N, C-alpha and C positions, 0 to 999 in steps of 0.2 A: 811489418816491413818498415825499416827506418832509412831515411835518406838525408843525413845531416849535411848542411851546407858547407862548402869549402869557402871560407870567408877570407877577405883581404886583411881584415883587422879583427881582433877578438870581440866576440859578442856573447851574450848569455846563452847557455846551452839550450834553453827552451826555444829561443829564437832560431838557433841552428837546426833544431829538430822539427820545427813547424814546417809542414808542407801539405799539399792538397792532393791526396790520393784519389783514385777512382775505384779501387778495389776495397770493399768493406766487408767485414764479417757480418753475418746476420744476427749476431748476439745482441740482445737487448742491453740498454744502458741503464745502470743503476740510478734510481730516482735521486739519491743524495748527490751523485755527481752532477746530474742535470741542474739541481738547485744551486750548486756551487757555480756552474757556468753562468747562470743568470744573475747571481750575486756579483760575479766579476764584471759582467756587463753593466750592472747597476752603478758601479763606482767609476765608470769612464768619465773623463772630462767632457764638458759641453759648454757652448756659448751661453753665458748668463745662467748657467746651471739649469738650462731648459730641459735637458734629458729627452730629446725628441724621438728616441728610438722606441719601437714597439716590435714584438715578435709574434707571428703565428706559428705555432709549434704542433706537429703531428707525429705520432709514432705508428708503426705498422699494426699495433694493437687497435688503433682507431682507423680501420681499413677504409671506410668511406671517405673520411677527411684526408687521409694519406693519398688516396687515389685522386681526389680533387686537386690537391697541390701538385702531385706527380704529373697530372695531365696538363698542367700549365707550362711544363718544361718543353723546350724544343726537342726534336727527335734525337739529336746527337747526345744530349744529356740523358735522355730516357734509356739509352743503350747500356748505361752502367749504373745509374743512380738507384735503380730498383733494389740493389743489394743493401743500401743504407737503411738502418732500422728507424731513422728519424730524419724528417725534413722540416726545415724552418723557412719562413719568409721574413726578412727584415723590412720594416716599414718606417718611414720618417714623417714626423709631423712638420708640415711646411710653414707653419705660422707660430709666432711667439704667443704663448698663452696670455701674457699680461696685456698686450695691446693689439693682437691680431695682425701685426705687421709680418711681412715675409721673413722667414728665417733662412737666409742663404747658406748658413752653415749646417743645415739639418742633415744633409747627406754625409758631410765630413764627420759630424758628431756620431751619427748612427754607425759609420764605419769604425770609429774609435771604440764604440761599445762592442761591436762584433770582434774587433781585434782583441779586446780584453777577454771575451768569451773564448776566442781561438787559443790564446795562450794558456788560459785555465784548462781548456780541453787537452792541450798538449801535455800539461803537467799531470793530467789525470789518465794519460794513456789513450786518449781519444784523438781522432783526427777529424778535420773539418774541410769541406770543399765548397767554396762559394762560387755561384754561377750567375752570370749576366743573362744567359740564354733561357729566357722564359717569357711568356706572354703576359705583359704587365696588365693590360686591360682585362684579360680573362681572370687573372688573380684578383684584381680589384672587384670584379663582379661576383666571382665564386665565394669570396670571403667578406663581401659587403664592407669593403674598406671605404671610409668616408672621403669626400672630395678633398679635404684639407690634409690628407695623408697620401704619401706616394710609396708604392712598393719599390724596394731598393735592390735586393739580391735574394736569390734562392740559396739555401744552405743545406748541404748533406752532412750528417754527423754520425759517427760510429767508431767502432774498433777497426783497426786495419785488417784487411782480408788478403786473399790469395790472388796475386796478379794473373795467374794462369786462367782465372775464370773470365777474364776480359777478352773481347775481340782482339785480333792480332794487332791492329793499328793502335788501339788504346793500351794494350799490354806493352808495346814497344815504348810508348810515351811514359808509361808507369816506371819502366826499368831504366830509362835514360837518365844520365847525370843531370843534375839541376844546374841551371846557368842563370846568371844575372849580369846586367851591365856593370862596368867598373864604377866605383863611387865618383870618380872624376867626371863621369858623363853627366851627372846631375847635381853636383855641388859646386856652385860658382862663386867667384869673387865679386868685385864691384861691377863687373860688366857681364851681361848674359853670355853664356857659352865659354867663359874663361874659367878653367878649373881653379878652385880655391887653393890659396897658398897653404892652407891648413893641412892639405893632403901631401905636401912635399916631405 
C-alpha cells in the first residue's frame, strides 16, 4: 500500500512515498537489504563526527529477543506491531568519546541516522514505523544498556501488509489521507511566528 504525500512544493519521490504504516506483511527481509539500511545510517551527519547512534536489532527468527523487545512496547503499539518481522531500538550515546562531556546533539544525530535508514528502506520497498510508546527503563534493563546511553525510539520494519488485518480504529487511520501543517507554520523570518518571505 502506497500513500504518497500531496506536497505544497516539489520534493524527491522517496520523501513523498515515505510514511509509517501499521499493517506489515510477515515476509522476512533479505539480509542484503538490511545491511544496506545500516550502511545508510552509518553515513548520517553528526556533531564532531561522533556517530552516537546504536541499534538493537531483532527478527522474529530470534523469538526470545523479539518478544523481549516487543514486551517493552505500550499496549496500543502491541495491537499492531506483532505483524512486523523486525523490531529495532535506537539508542544514543550521551557523552562525547573524546572528553566525556555531555553531547546535547546525540538525540538529533541518532534521528538523522534513523532518517537515512528510513529513506534507504523506502528505496528498497520496505517501510518503517517509529514509536515513542515504549518503556524506556524496561528496555534499558532487558538489553543491559549502559548508563551513558539512552533508548530513543522503537522501530518496526517490514514490507507493507494488508490494512484489513488491523483493528477498526487503526485500519481507519491507515487508510486516512496524510496531512501536514503548511510550511509557513514553521518557517519564519527574522521574528518568531512571522512566515518567511521565501515562501511568497
